[in-house]
Each structure stands twice: as structure tokens, then as C-alpha cells.
C-alpha positions in Angstrom: 39.3 46.7 -30.8 35.7 45.9 -29.6 34.8 46.9 -26.5 32.8 44.6 -24.0 30.2 45.9 -21.7 31.8 46.2 -18.3 29.4 43.3 -16.8 30.9 41.0 -19.6 34.1 41.8 -18.4 33.6 41.3 -14.8 31.4 38.1 -15.7 34.4 36.8 -18.0 36.9 37.7 -15.5 35.0 36.0 -12.6 34.8 32.8 -15.0 38.5 32.9 -15.6 39.1 32.8 -11.8 36.1 30.0 -11.1 35.7 28.4 -14.2 33.4 25.9 -12.0 30.9 28.3 -11.7 30.2 29.0 -15.5 26.4 28.1 -16.6 27.2 24.8 -19.1 23.4 24.8 -20.0 20.8 27.1 -22.3 17.5 27.4 -20.6 14.7 27.1 -23.0 11.1 27.0 -22.3 8.6 26.2 -24.6 5.7 28.1 -26.0 2.3 27.4 -24.9 0.6 24.7 -26.8 -3.3 26.5 -25.7 -4.7 29.3 -26.0 -5.1 31.3 -22.9 -8.2 30.4 -21.6 -7.8 26.7 -22.0 -8.1 24.7 -18.3 -5.0 23.3 -18.9 -2.9 26.4 -19.6 -1.3 26.8 -15.9 -0.3 23.3 -16.1 1.2 23.6 -19.2 3.1 26.8 -17.8 4.2 24.5 -14.9 5.8 22.0 -17.0 7.4 24.1 -19.4 9.0 25.7 -16.7 10.2 22.6 -14.4 13.0 21.1 -16.2 14.7 24.4 -16.1 14.0 25.3 -12.6 15.1 22.1 -11.2 18.3 22.5 -12.6 18.3 26.0 -11.4 18.1 24.6 -7.8 20.4 21.9 -8.4 23.1 24.5 -9.4 22.4 26.5 -6.3 22.5 23.3 -4.5 26.1 22.5 -5.9 27.1 25.8 -5.3 26.3 25.3 -1.5 22.9 26.6 -0.9 20.8 24.2 1.0 17.8 23.0 -1.4 15.2 24.4 1.3 16.4 27.9 1.1 17.3 27.9 -2.8 13.6 27.0 -3.3 12.3 29.5 -0.5 14.5 32.5 -2.5 13.2 31.3 -6.1 9.2 31.5 -4.4 10.6 35.1 -2.6 11.5 36.2 -5.8 8.6 34.9 -8.2 6.4 36.6 -5.4 8.2 40.0 -5.8 7.7 39.9 -9.4 4.2 39.5 -9.0 3.8 42.2 -6.4 5.8 44.4 -8.9 3.2 43.3 -11.8 0.3 44.6 -9.5 2.2 48.0 -8.5 2.5 48.4 -12.3 -1.1 47.4 -13.4 -2.3 49.8 -10.6 -0.1 52.9 -11.7 -1.1 52.2 -15.2 -4.7 52.6 -14.4 -4.2 55.4 -12.2 -2.6 57.1 -15.0 -5.4 56.2 -17.5 -8.4 57.6 -14.9 -5.8 60.8 -15.0 -5.9 61.4 -18.4 -9.6 60.9 -18.8 
């Protein structure tokens, strides 16, 4: 008998109880159409994630969250991710200097 990961069992049980909470769409992001140094690359990235990001906000609103609070939460998550990346860069730089 195949064993499922505990998270999958928990998710499966949750969806069995509340099937309306199931995520029905698959998020896809198109790859960058231009090189990293292209001036429109940042705009390309925004366009690549916009549809799925707005769908996520709509899902949050459908679940009872306000649109502004869902957007604020997304911004906070993004800011936290940027801070974590910066902290990782600083740590890697420090480790590189210590190895010299």
C-alpha cells in the first residue's frame, strides 16, 4: 500500500470536508522573452505573473478576505522574501570573505 506524505493526507482530508476550497487552476508563468539586461525585462516579469497573481487575489476575496488586505498580504510576503534574499546574499558574502 502506498503511503502519502502527511501534508497530502491533511490536504486530502480538508478537501473532502470542504471541496469548495479546492484550487481548480494551475498557475503558469511564461519564461522571460528577453535577456536579463533588456530595459523591458521588469515589465515582462510583471506581465508574466499578473494573471495568476490577480487570480490568487480573487480566490482570497472569494474565501472571505478583503481585496485590500489580500493585496497587502501579498506585498508583505514579497517584501519578506526580498529581505530573506538580501540576508542570504550578505551571509554568502561574509562566508566568502572568511574563506579568503
